[in-house]
N, C-alpha and C positions, 0 to 999 in steps of 0.2 A: 503494499500499500504506499502511495506517495505521501510525503510530508507536507507538501504545499496544497493546503486546502482551497477550494473554490470560494469565491464570494457568493453571497446569497443570489445576486443577479445572475453570475455564471452558472451557478448550480441550476437555477430555474431555466435558464436558456437550454442548457445540455439535456435537462430532463424533458423539456418540451421537444427538443430534437429527437430524443429517443421515442417518445410517444408518436410523433409524426412518422418516424421511420417504421414503427409497428403498424401504424395505419396504412402506410403505403404498401407494405407487404400484404395486407389483407386486401386491399383494393386491386393490386395487381393480380393476385391469385384469383380473385373473383372474375377479373376481366378474362384471365387465361380460360377459365371455364365457360365464358359466354361467347367468345369469338369463334367464328367458323372458318376463319382464314388460317391457314398454316403459317403463312409469313408473319401475320400479326401474333399468332401464338408462340413462334419462335422468338420474335423479338421481345414479346412480354416475359417469356421464360428467362431470357438474358437479363432484363430489367429486374425480375425477381431475385435472381442470384445476386445481382449488384445491391439490390435493396437489403437483402439478408446480411451481406457482408458489411453493409454500412451500419446496420442496427447493431451487429456484433462489436464493431469498433467503437460506437458511442457507448454501448453497455460496458465493454471493457474499461474504456476511459472513466467512466463514472464509478465503476467498481474499484479501480485502482486508486481513485480519489477518496475511497471510503464512503461513498454515498449509497451503495447498494451491497447488501448482504444476502444474496439470493438463497443461501442454504440455512440461514439464521432468522427466523421470523421475528423472535423477541428482539434481537439486536436491530433488525430492520425497523420495528415498530418504535423502538427508542429513538432511533435516528429521525424517523418521520416526525415524531412529537417534538424533538429538539428543532427541527428545521421549522416547523409550524410555530413554536414559540418565538424563534428569532424572526420569522417573518411578521408576526404580530407585534414584535417589539417588546416581549416580555422578558 
């Protein structure tokens, strides 16, 4: 885990990027199942792979910054509460 923490603003931006990357993955996957064109399906499949790689990079960045503890729910909840309190100025 890196020792240089993110500011609240940077953490919010990076987290939003992660959520948007996840949404893009879902949208592209849906589009793949709805297209009838092999050319479009091939293009979207490449885009899906790129989106998955981007999501992984963003998640790894946030995890390395200590923002996500995917395997420890209690630690994650504690971090979420701490972040919420910081955001509220408490």
